[in-house]
N, C-alpha and C positions, 0 to 999 in steps of 0.2 A: 618643461612639459615632456620633453623626450626623456628626462631622467623618471618621471611617472611611469610610462609606458614600458620602460626596462623593469622598474622594481614590480608593475603588476604581470608582466610577462615572467618574470623571476618567480614570482606568489603563484601564478599558475601553473608553471612548469613544476615546482616545489610541490604544489598538491597534486598534480599528476604523476609525479613519482612516487610520492607517498600511499596513493590510492592503488598504484601498479604493485607495490611494495607489499602493501597490505592484502591485497588479491592473491598475489602470489605467495605468501606466507599462510593465510587459509587454504590454498589449495593444496601446497604442500604437508600440511599438518593433518586433512582429512583423513579419516581412515575409510576405506574402502569396504562397503559392506556387500558381500558376495555369497550367494547361495553357496555354501560347501556340501559336496557329495559326499554322503558316507555309505561304504560298502560293506556291508555285513556278512559274514560267514554264512553258508547255507547249511546250518545246524538247525535239526528239527526237533522237538519235543513234543512226547507222546502225553495227550491228555487223559485223565480218569476215563474220559469216555469213548477212547479209542480214536480220536481225532490227532492231528498233528498241526502244532504251530511253529512257524520259523521266528528268526529274530527281526527287528525292526527297530525304526527310531534313531534317532542321533546316538545313541548308548548301545544300540544291536541288543537290546535286552529282549527276551522271548514276549511272542505277543500272548496276550492273556487266553486261557482255555474258554472255551464256550460253557457257558451255565448249564447244568442240567434242567430240563423243563420238566420233569418228573422225578423228585428226590426218593419215590418208592420204588423206580427202576433202574438198575445197572448191570454192566457187563462183567463177565468174570470168565478168564481162560484158565484151563487144567493147570494145576498147579500154584493159582494164585488166588488173592481172596479181595473181598471187597466188604465194605461196610455201606448197608442198604438200611435206612431208617431206625438205626438202633440195633440191627443184626449184623454180624460179622458172618459172610458166607466165605467158604473155601471149597471149590471144587477140586475134589480128590481124583477123580477120575468118571471115564465115560463106561458105564457097565455095560449098556447094550445102546445100539441104534438099529431100529427096525423100521425107521421112516421111509416113506414111499420115495424114490429116486423123482426128481424135479422133470425128469426127461422120458417118464412111461406115465401111464395113466395105471391107476390103482382102486381098487375097491375101498379100501381103507388108508389113512393116513400115516398110521404107523405112529410110533413114539419114541424118545430116549430116555434111557434110565441114567440118572447121575448119581453119582456116589458123593455129598456133600457133609460139610461139618458144620453145624450151626451154631453160632454163640452170640448170646445177650449177656447184659449185666446178672442175669440170675439161672441162665441155663447156659449148657454146653451139651450137643447131640452130634452124633454121626449117623447118617441113614441114608437111604436111596429114594430120591424123588423123581417121578414119571411127569414127563410132560404134556402129557395128554390129561393127566388126573386132577382130581379137583385139588385146591391150596393143601398143602400139607400145615396142620396147626405147629405151632412152637411158641410154648408161653400165650404171650398174649398178641403174639402174631401168625399171620399165615403167609406162608412162602408157596411160590409157583413159579416154574419156568414160562416165560413169554416168549423167546425166540432163541433157535439154536443154530449156528453158523460153524463152519459151511456146510450148505445143502448138498443131499446126497445126491450122485449121478450114477447112472448105469455104469459099471467098467471103470470108475475112478474112486477107488479106496481112500477112507481120509485117514490121515495121520492122526494117533489118538491124541497127542498133544496140541493139535491145530484146532480143537474144538473151543467155540466162545458161545456160553448161555447168557441170556439175559433175564435174570429173576425180577421177579416182583416181590416185595416185601411191604404188607398191611398192616397196621395196628387193629386190632380185635376192637 
């Protein structure tokens, strides 16, 4: 009987040692999953609408630019061009800016006259467009100026190259 107790204790001890060894080996081979923090450079990319997006995500890729809410409308700066609804608009220069400054009261709003080059598949034309006039016909399109930036202020001259105009291009 004494021998049987020793054998049983020996079997229990071996099972405990084997279980402990198995547990230790599982613990040692376990790969710990830790959320790895990613730090991206603070670069910025300018989107076609004039907004900016930064880098994000595990690969530090630029975030997507916001979608234009109105495909017939877009902004363009002096010396730049943009495609709107099938027409390439190049803002060559600001010919005249006689808008009322925002910090005074005026009888009339005034207007901006811009020299632009318009180009579609069929036509190309350089002309002056007024911000307060009716839309200008161009082939099967109508072109108009919807917004002008920067605003005019008294005693604050505007750099001619800093103008950004918002154009609308509608199909006839």
